[in-house]
N, C-alpha and C positions, 0 to 999 in steps of 0.2 A: 688138361691144363698142366699136369705134372710134366709132360714131355716138353711143353713150351718152357716151363721154368728150368728144366734140365738144359736148355739151350741158352740160358742166361738171359731170358726175356722177362719183361714185366707184363702180367696179365691183370687188367683192371675190370672189375665187375660193374655192369651197368644194370642189366635186367635179369638178376638172379636172386634167389631166395633159399633159405634153408628149410628143408622138410625132412623129417625123421633122420636128422643127422647128415643128410646129403645135400649138395648144392644142386639146385634144379633151376631150369629157365623159367622166367616169369613174363616172357614176351618182349618184343621190341628189339633193340640193340643190346645183345646179351653181354658180350665180352669185347674188349679192346686190347689188342696185343701191341706192345711198344719194344722197339730194339734201339739201343744207343750204341752207335759205332763211330769210327773215325771219319767215314764218308757216307753221303746220302745213299748212294747206290748199294753199298754193303749192308746199311741199316735196313733198307727196303727189303733186300733179299732175306735177311734174317727174320724180319717181321712176318714175311709171307711164309716162311718155313714154319714159324710158330703157329700161325693161323691154320695152315694145313694140318698141323699135328693134332688139332682140337676137333673132335667129332661128337655130335649128339644128333638125335633124330630131328630132321627138319632144318639143320644148320646150313646157312648160306653166308658167304662173305664177299666183300668187294675186293677186286684186283687191281683197281685203278688209282688207289690212294698212294700218294708219294710221287707219281709220275709228273705231275705238274711242277713240282720243285726241281726234278731232274731236268725237265725241259728248260727251265729258266737258267740252270747251270750250263746247259749244252747249246743254247740257242746262238745262232750266228748273226751277223748283221743283216738287216732287212727290214721289211714291214712287219710289224707285230700288232696284232689285234688280239687282245686277251690271251697272250702267250702263244699265239699261232705265228710261225716263222715262215715268211715268204722269201726266197733268195733272190729272185729276179722276176720283174714283171714288165711287160712291154705291150703297147698298143700303137703300132706304127703304120701310117698310111693304110687305114682300114678299107677305104673304099674309093675307088677311082671313077671319075666321070670325065668326058671330054672337057677341056679348059678349066677343070676344077678338081682339086684334091682336098681331102679332109684328113687332118691329122689330129689324133687325140691321144695325148700321153697322160695316163691317168694315175701313174705312180712313179715315185723316185726309184732309183735302183735299176732302171732299164738298161739293157745292153744293146748298143747300136748295131752290133753285128747280128742280132737276132731280128729277122725280117717277118713281117706279118703280125699276127695276134698270137702271143704265146705266153704262158705263165708257168712258174715252177713252184712246186710245193714239196717240201721235205717231209715225207710221211714217216720216215724213221725217227725224225726229231719230235714227232707228235706224241710219242710215248706209248704207242700200242705195241703189244707183243705179237699178236696173230690177228690183224684187223681184217674185217670184210668191208669192202667199199659199198656204199649205198648212194645211189644218185636219183635226182628228181628234177624235172624241168616243167615250167609252168608259164602261162601268160595270164593276163587279167581280163581279156574279153571285153564285154560291154561296159565294164567299170571304167575303162579307159575313155570311152566316149563321153561319160558323165564328167570325168576329170577335165576333158578338153572343153566341154560345154561350159563348166564352171570356171575354167581357166585356173584350175587348182591342181599343182603338180607335186607338191611337197610331200604327200602321204603315199603317192603311188609306188615309189621305190621301197618304202618301208613295207607296204602291203605285199609286194612280190617276194621279198626275202622271207617274210613270215610265212607265207603259204608254202614256199619251197621247203623251208627248214622244218616246219610243223609236220609236213608229210612224211619226212624220213624218220621222225620220232616213232612212227608206227613199228619200225624195226629196232627201236632203242639206239638209233644212231645219232652221234654227235656231229654237227656240221664242221667241215674243215675249211672249204673255200667255196666261193661263189663267183659266177660270171654272169654277165647280162648282155643282151642284144637289143639295140634300139635302132629303129627304122622310122623314117619320117619323110615328108614331102619336101619340106624346106627346113634347114636346121636352124633352131632357135637356141642360142647358147643359154639363156636364162632358164629355159625349160630343161635342157639336158643337165645343167648344173643342179638344179632343184632335185631332179630325180637321182642324180648321182650321190648327192649328199644323203638323201633318204636311204639309199642302199648301203652307203658306207657306214652310217650311224647304226643301222639295224644289224649289219654284219658284226660291228663292234659289240653290240649288246648280245649277239648270239654267240660270240666267241669264235667266229670264223673269219677268214681272210677274204677280202674283196680282191680277186686277182685282176679284174679290170672289165672292160666293156668294149663291145664293137658297136660302131655307130655307122649306119648306112642312110644316105640321102637318096631316095627313089622317087623322083618327081612324077614318073609315069603311073605310080601305084597310089600315092597319097596326095590330097590336095593340101594347100597351105593350112598349117595349124593342126594337121592330122599326124599321129604317129602310132607305132606299135611297140610293145615292150615285152621281152620274154627273159626268164632267169633260169639259171642252172646251178644246182648246188650238189657238192659231193661230200658225204659224210662217212664216218667209220664207226664200226662197232666191234668189240672183241668177239671172236667166233663163238665163244661160250655164253655170251650175253645177248645173242640175237633173239628177238622176240619172234621166233618162227610160228608159234601157235596163235595166229591171228583169230582163230575161231574156237577158242578153248572154254568158252563159256558153259557153264552147267547150271542146272536148276539151283535156285536159292542164291546164286551170285548176285551181287549188287552193282548197280551202275552209279558211278560218281560222275557228275556233270560239271564242267568248268564253264564259267561265264564266257560268252562271246562279247567282242567289242561292237559287233554290229552285223552287217550283211556282206556276204562273200559269194563268189561263184556265179552260177547261172541265174541266180535269183534277179539279177540286174535286168535280164531281158523282160521279165514280168514287171518290173518297176517302171521301166521306160513306157511300157504299154499303160500302166495305170496313170502315169503323169500325163500322157497324151489325152487321156479321157477326162482329166480332172482340170481344175482351174488354176492348179498350183504350178510353180516353176522351181527349178533348183535354187533360185534366189529367194523364194518364199521363206517366211519364218518357220523354223523346225517345230514339229508338233510337240505338245506337252511342256514339261519343265526342262527344256534343253538350253535355257538361258537365251543369249543373243545369237545363237548359231542359226545358219540357214539350213533348209532341207538338204541341199547339196553337201554341206559340211558333214551332216550326220551320215548321209549315204556313202561318203568317202572315208569314213573312219576306217583305219588300216585294222587288219587282223592282229590279234594278240600274238606275241612271240612266246610260245610255251617252253621252248627248249631249255633255257637256263633254269627254270624252276622244276620242270618234269623229269629231266634226265636222271637225277639221283633216285627219284621215286620209281621210274621205269626199270632202273637197274637193281632195285632192291630185291627183286624176286617176288614181290608181293602183288604185282599187277599181271593179270592173265591177258588182257588185250587193251589196246589203245586205238582210237580213231580220232582224227582231226576232221571236224564237219565243216568243209569249205565249198567244194564243188557242188555238193548235193544238198538236199534238205535233211532234216532230222531223221526221217524214216529210213532213207537210203543210207545215210551215214551209219546208223545203229545196225542196219542189216549187214554191213560189211564185216562186222565182228561177231555176228550171231550165227551159230551153226543151225542147220536145218532141223535138227532134232529138238530144238527148244524155241520158246516165244519170249517176248519181252513186254513188260507193262511199265510205262512211265507215267508219272503224275505231274501234270504241268503246274500245279500249285505249290510244288516243292521248290521251285526256282523262281527267280526274278524275271519277269517278262519285259524286256525293254519296250518303251513306248513306241518306237518306230515300227515294230512289228504289229502292234495293236492298231496303229494308224493305217498300215498297209491292208490289214484284215477288213477294216471298215471301208476305206477308200476304194479298194479293188473289189469289194463285194465278194470276197474269197470264202470258201468253205473251210471248215477245220482240216479236212483231208488235204486240200490244196496248200494250206499253210504248212503242214507238217511235211508234205512232199517237197515243197519248194524252198522253205526257209529253215535256218537253224533254230529259230524261235528262241533265241537267247542262249543256246548251248554251243559253245565253241568246240569242245572236245569231251570225249567220254572215256573213262577208265572202267574196266570190268575187274572186280576183285571178289575174293571169297567173303562171305557174310561176316566171318569171325575177324577178318582183317580190315573190314570196311572203315571203322572208326580210326584205326591206327593210320590207315593211308589217307583218309579225309583230313586228318589233322596235319599230316605232313604237307598235303597240297594246300591247305588253307593258310599256311605260313606265307605264301607268295601269291595265291590266286583266290578269287572268289569261287567257291565250289559248294556243291550240295549232294546229298543222297537223293537221287532222281527216280529211282525204280529198281526193278530186280528182274532176274531171269526166271521164267516159269515153265511149266510143262507145255508141250506144243499145242497150239491152238488149231484145230482142224477146220474151224469155220472163221472166215473173215481174214483180217490182216494178221500177218506174222507179228507185228509190233502194234501195240495199243497204247495210245497217248490219252490218258483220262484227264478230264477237267480242262482240256485245252480252250474250249469256248469260254469257260468261266475265266480262265487266266487272261484271255485276250480281252474280254469285256471289262474285267477288273482293272487292268492296267491301262486301258484306253485313255487318251488325253481327254479330260472331261469337257473342255471347251469345244472340242470337235465332235463329241457325241451329243451336244446340245442338251445336256442333262444339268439343268440349272440347279435342281434341288441337290444333286450329289456335289456339284461344283462348290455350292455354299458350304456343304458340310466338310469338304476338304480344306477350306480356308476358315478354320474356327477362330473364336476369340483366343487371344494369346494366353489368357489366364485358366483355360480349360485343362483339366488333368487328363493325360493320356492313358488309356485303358486298353487292355488286351483281354479277350475272352477265350478261355480254353474249353474245348468241346470234344466229344467223342461220338456225337450222333444220337445221344439219348436225352439231351436237355431240351428244355422248352423255354428258357428265359432269354435266349439271344434276341428275339425280335423285340421283346419288351425293353431290353437294354438299348438296342439301336434306336428305337422310337423315343425313349427318354432323352438320349442324347442330342436328338434333333430339337428338343424343346428350347425355347429362348433362354429360360432360366437355368438350364442344365449347367453344372460345373464340370461335367466329364465329357470326353470325346472318345469313342471306340475307334481306335486306330489300327487294330489288328485282331484277327480271329486265327487261332491255331487249333488244328484238329489232329488227333492221334490216328485218325482213320480217314482215307480218302473217300471221296464221292458221296459225303453225308449232306444232308439238306441244309445244315447250318452254313456250309461253305457257299452254296448257291444263294442263300439268303444274304450273306455278307457281300458276295460279288454283286448282287443286285442293288445293294445299298452303297456300292463304291468303297467298301472296306477291304483293305489288303488282307489276304489270307496266306497261311502256310500249312502245309500237311507235314507233320514229323512223325512218321510211323514208327511206333515203339518196337515193331518186330525187326526192324533193321538195326537195333542196337544191342550190344552184348550185356549192358547192365542198366539199371535204373539211373545210375549217376551219369552215364554217357547220355542217356535220353534227356535227363534234366539239364545237362550242360548245354545240349544243342538248343533246347527251349530258351535257356538263359541268354545265349548269344543272340537269338532272334528278338527277344524282348529288348536287349539293349540296343540292337540295331534300330528299332523303332522308338527308342527312348521312352519305353512304357514306364509308368509310375504306379499304376495299380492293376491288379489281375483279378478277374472274375471267373469262377468255375461254373460252367453250365453243363451239367451231365458229363463232367470230365472223369473218365473211368480209370485213370491211372493214379497209383499211390506216389505222391511226391516224395523225394528223398529229404532226409533231415537237413543236409547242407543247403539245399534249395529253399526249404521253409525257413531256415535261420536267416538266409540272406534277404528273403523277401517278407520277413516278420512284420506284421502289421500293414501289409500291402496286398494280401490275398483274401478275397471274399468268397464265401460259398453260401448256398442256400440248402438247409436240411428239410426233408418233408415231415418234420415233427417239431413241437415246442422242445426247447431245452429243458433237461438234458436229452440229446437225440436218442432215438431208438436205433440201435445198431442192426446190422445185417440187412438193411434196406427193407424192412417189413413193417414199417410204421402204421400203414393203414390196416394191415392184417392184425396188428397187435391191438389197435384202438377199438375195433368193433366188439370183440368178445369181453373186454374188460369193463364195458359199460360207461366209458369215459363220454362225457357230454360235449367235450370240446378237444379238438386236436388243432393242427395248424402247421405253420412253417417258421423257420427261424434263419435269419441271415447273420452270419457270424464271421469273425476273423479266423483264418485257417492256422492252426498252430500245430506243434509236433504232437500235442495231446489235446483232446477236446476239453473245452473249458466253458461252462455256462456263463462265466463272467465276461466272455469275449463276445457275447451277443451284441449286435448292432440294432436289429429291428426284428419283431416278431409279428406275425399276422394270425389271428385265431380263426379256426373254421369249426362251426357247429357240427356235431355228429347227430344225424337224423335217424329216427328209428327204423325207416325203410332202406337205409343206406347199404349199398353193397360196397365191397372193397374197390371196384372200378369207379363208382360214383364218388366215393370219398376222395379217391386218388385224384380225380379230375378237378374237384373243387380246390383241393391243396395245391395242384399245379397252377390254378388261376390265382391263388393267393400268393404264390411264389413270384408270379409276374408282376404283382402289385408291390410286393415287399422288397424285391431285389433292387429296383430303381430307387426306391426311397433310401434304402441302406447305402447304395452307391453315392447318392446325393449328399448324405450326411458326411461320409468319409471325404468325398472329393471337395466339399465346401470347407472342410476343416472343423465341422461341428463335432465330429466324433474321431477319436483315434485310439490306438492301442497303447496303453501304458506300459512302462517298463515291467510292471508286475503281472502283465498278461491280462489285465482288466480293461474293460471299455471306459474310456474317459470322455466325459461330455463337457462341452462348454456350458457355462451356467445359464446363458440366455436361452438355450435350446432344450434345457431339461424338462421343462413343463410341457413340451410339444410331443414328445415321443416317449413310449414305455421304457422303464428302467428295469434293472436286474431284479428288484424286489417287488415290482408291480404285480398284482394279482390279475390274471387273465381270465 
């Protein structure tokens, strides 16, 4: 930093701290170097000199900052899409037939002396110093047939651009320009214009120029109303920023999954077969809670465009690999970035499963393996990052995209699949449109009375109260509704129980987080997503942080296997037997930063018998917890009990005679 200051530059600290009298990094964006000069080019050069003079272990810095402003100063007249400059574009007499010619001029600024189809792009003005060009071409295959059957053409152009642009992101490339080719049996101006507008709008969103299109009318190949469409994109990346290590994943690395918008690629071949065997049509109402959309509308949802939001993340140096899952299913997509010497484990309960996949699973009578091989199952793209950087990268991605920690890289699996997707069946059954599953009990549960309090249950696989809470919530007089089950471990029985009851679940693995506060923050975001009002802990084995407990004060309930004050270290039954106590029991209480006997909501006594063993007594206390927890939840959900400002349980006067109070003798 001293060298930078000697150059007359200002160095702003962002992620630094003082330790033993020295300035050390504390992660993230560490320093910002600023130069003020008479012109932008000189200032940029001086700032880059200052950055290059600063070194510490693991330091990386961006070389693209400032070039956008320079491009604005240098740009010439022409077509500008997000500061991309195109000097001349022409599309002149693209296809000839006897007695007929088609002329398509798609852009202003065309030069009449240029014949045929030609476009010009000024690469020098794009601001790259030493660029590598990356290209991709794609078609849409069977999806076009669905668009033609639905007479819906406005999303096809969007889809084509997104598929091309997202694929060159695997090399960290930014899209520069796009071209398309359209062939048909008979030209329909409304169709071609709808497709062109979709392409142009998406190019604008991607920050690349739409140089133009070629249109061919081929009556011998296509019948009336049929057409084909292909796209071609060219992008650029600085030589030093190219993501060459597409298979750099190592054990303990973490997968970040980005939400997909729907179905893409070869999956449409299977979909068409499923529809042929079913009684539904593209015009049929869409499954689940898709509003007034038709099935065709949902199937034609275009791919998300990840380029604007992900380019800064990919160029940060924190991402080891990236894959856009479009042409293949989830398994094949992940395998493209997974080296042979490692395996992968994904947990399907960690992300949202769109209802269309659940409908396809049921309607097509498909297996879990077929679903994972054919469909993206709700994951549109995947990043591989080091475990230590996972939360940092996830936060960056979540500023613009819906994303989750969905799995990790593990030691090689010598038996079975290279990639394992856990809990996929539960996720598909859990999110299935209930009226299509003919599950009237679950359907009625998912449409509760408006005055019911929304409850989340946190588990770790050791609790026994979840079933009791679920059963209680189904009772007509219940004031609570279990809307979510969160587990800190995958594959536990509680998740399957919740799925069978039609309750959404999430797995938030504490091992994937660097600190307790990061883990709790993730839980907090999911709770807010489901508008949760009360939390019940059922064998939840993680210690919640103080900020989390303060935020949810008076809203968290837990059951302890002893009467208050609780016996610590989890040995309540072992403690009760040798002491000669004739009674033990359980207590349901509000969870505070420090245990308080005055925060008890409900206690259930259990007699200690002369011939009791520790196992026998433990079993009876568990049974008591299953009775006590629903009672306590009803008291709080109904408003009969609440936590006062002084940390004491407050009762409504009319209910005090019905339940034990803090000074009652048990």
